[in-house]
N, CA, C and O of each residue as an XYZ file, in Angstrom:
160
protein
N      16.074     -7.343     10.284
C      15.207     -6.632      9.384
C      15.033     -5.172      9.772
O      14.228     -4.459      9.174
N      15.777     -4.731     10.761
C      15.640     -3.356     11.230
C      16.101     -2.338     10.200
O      15.623     -1.203     10.198
N      17.026     -2.726      9.320
C      17.553     -1.775      8.348
C      16.802     -1.794      7.018
O      17.192     -1.094      6.084
N      15.737     -2.582      6.919
C      14.975     -2.654      5.675
C      13.922     -1.551      5.645
O      13.370     -1.179      6.681
N      13.653     -1.038      4.462
C      12.684      0.029      4.264
C      11.341     -0.586      3.870
O      11.226     -1.222      2.822
N      10.336     -0.393      4.708
C       9.011     -0.970      4.456
C       7.998      0.080      4.002
O       6.792     -0.128      4.141
N       8.472      1.206      3.463
C       7.547      2.269      3.084
C       6.713      1.906      1.863
O       5.600      2.408      1.706
N       7.230      1.049      1.003
C       6.482      0.658     -0.188
C       5.743     -0.651      0.081
O       6.356     -1.669      0.403
N       4.426     -0.609     -0.057
C       3.610     -1.790      0.208
C       3.745     -2.794     -0.937
O       3.776     -2.423     -2.110
N       3.824     -4.056     -0.573
C       3.911     -5.124     -1.576
C       2.518     -5.394     -2.122
O       1.558     -5.521     -1.362
N       2.414     -5.479     -3.433
C       1.143     -5.768     -4.088
C       1.159     -7.226     -4.537
O       1.844     -7.577     -5.497
N       0.408     -8.067     -3.844
C       0.336     -9.482     -4.189
C      -0.761     -9.720     -5.211
O      -1.747     -8.984     -5.268
N      -0.578    -10.756     -6.018
C      -1.646    -11.168     -6.922
C      -2.785    -11.712     -6.064
O      -2.533    -12.296     -5.010
N      -4.032    -11.533     -6.495
C      -5.166    -12.046     -5.717
C      -5.002    -13.541     -5.435
O      -4.716    -14.332     -6.334
N      -5.189    -13.905     -4.173
C      -5.060    -15.301     -3.768
C      -3.660    -15.689     -3.339
O      -3.456    -16.809     -2.869
N      -2.683    -14.797     -3.485
C      -1.297    -15.097     -3.131
C      -0.783    -14.202     -2.002
O       0.427    -14.095     -1.800
N      -1.687    -13.565     -1.271
C      -1.283    -12.695     -0.175
C      -0.514    -13.509      0.866
O      -0.848    -14.662      1.140
N       0.521    -12.893      1.442
C       1.366    -13.553      2.434
C       1.682    -12.560      3.544
O       1.940    -11.385      3.282
N       1.660    -13.037      4.775
C       1.946    -12.139      5.900
C       3.422    -11.762      5.921
O       4.271    -12.495      5.413
N       3.714    -10.612      6.513
C       5.102    -10.161      6.636
C       5.930    -11.162      7.429
O       7.091    -11.406      7.100
N       5.345    -11.742      8.469
C       6.072    -12.713      9.293
C       6.469    -13.942      8.479
O       7.569    -14.466      8.655
N       5.593    -14.408      7.592
C       5.909    -15.557      6.745
C       7.044    -15.218      5.792
O       7.939    -16.034      5.574
N       7.012    -14.026      5.228
C       8.071    -13.593      4.314
C       9.399    -13.512      5.057
O      10.414    -14.002      4.561
N       9.406    -12.901      6.240
C      10.634    -12.780      7.026
C      11.188    -14.149      7.397
O      12.394    -14.377      7.305
N      10.312    -15.065      7.818
C      10.740    -16.416      8.188
C      11.371    -17.118      6.991
O      12.408    -17.768      7.126
N      10.754    -16.990      5.829
C      11.285    -17.623      4.620
C      12.635    -17.039      4.228
O      13.530    -17.776      3.815
N      12.791    -15.721      4.353
C      14.068    -15.088      4.029
C      15.176    -15.555      4.968
O      16.306    -15.785      4.538
N      14.849    -15.696      6.252
C      15.837    -16.182      7.220
C      16.231    -17.616      6.888
O      17.417    -17.948      6.888
N      15.248    -18.469      6.606
C      15.542    -19.863      6.266
C      16.399    -19.945      5.010
O      17.358    -20.715      4.968
N      16.070    -19.166      3.991
C      16.851    -19.169      2.758
C      18.279    -18.710      3.026
O      19.235    -19.296      2.518
N      18.415    -17.661      3.826
C      19.741    -17.139      4.138
C      20.585    -18.181      4.861
O      21.761    -18.356      4.545
N      19.995    -18.868      5.820
C      20.728    -19.898      6.558
C      21.136    -21.042      5.638
O      22.257    -21.542      5.731
N      20.229    -21.464      4.746
C      20.546    -22.530      3.795
C      21.646    -22.083      2.841
O      22.560    -22.856      2.552
N      21.577    -20.863      2.353
C      22.565    -20.337      1.423
C      23.934    -20.265      2.085
O      24.937    -20.672      1.498
N      23.970    -19.747      3.306
C      25.243    -19.630      4.015
C      25.839    -20.998      4.317
O      27.059    -21.155      4.274
N      25.012    -21.984      4.620
C      25.498    -23.339      4.875
C      26.068    -23.932      3.586
O      27.085    -24.626      3.617
N      25.419    -23.662      2.465
C      25.866    -24.170      1.167
C      27.207    -23.563      0.767
O      28.033    -24.238      0.151
N      27.431    -22.297      1.110
C      28.643    -21.586      0.701
C      29.873    -21.949      1.534
O      30.990    -21.583      1.170
N      29.684    -22.669      2.653
C      30.834    -23.016      3.491
C      31.744    -23.988      2.748
O      31.265    -24.864      2.029
N      33.068    -23.833      2.924
C      34.012    -24.742      2.242
C      33.960    -26.154      2.784
O      34.692    -27.023      2.312
C-alpha cells in the first residue's frame, strides 16, 4: 500500500465507518482470493 495516494479522505455513510486497517485487510484477502481463482 506504499504506492497508494491517501490524500483524499473517504466519506462513509453514517453508521458505515470502517478503519483503514480493516479496508487494507479486506483488499489483501480479496486480492489473494482473486489471484487463486485466476490460476490455471
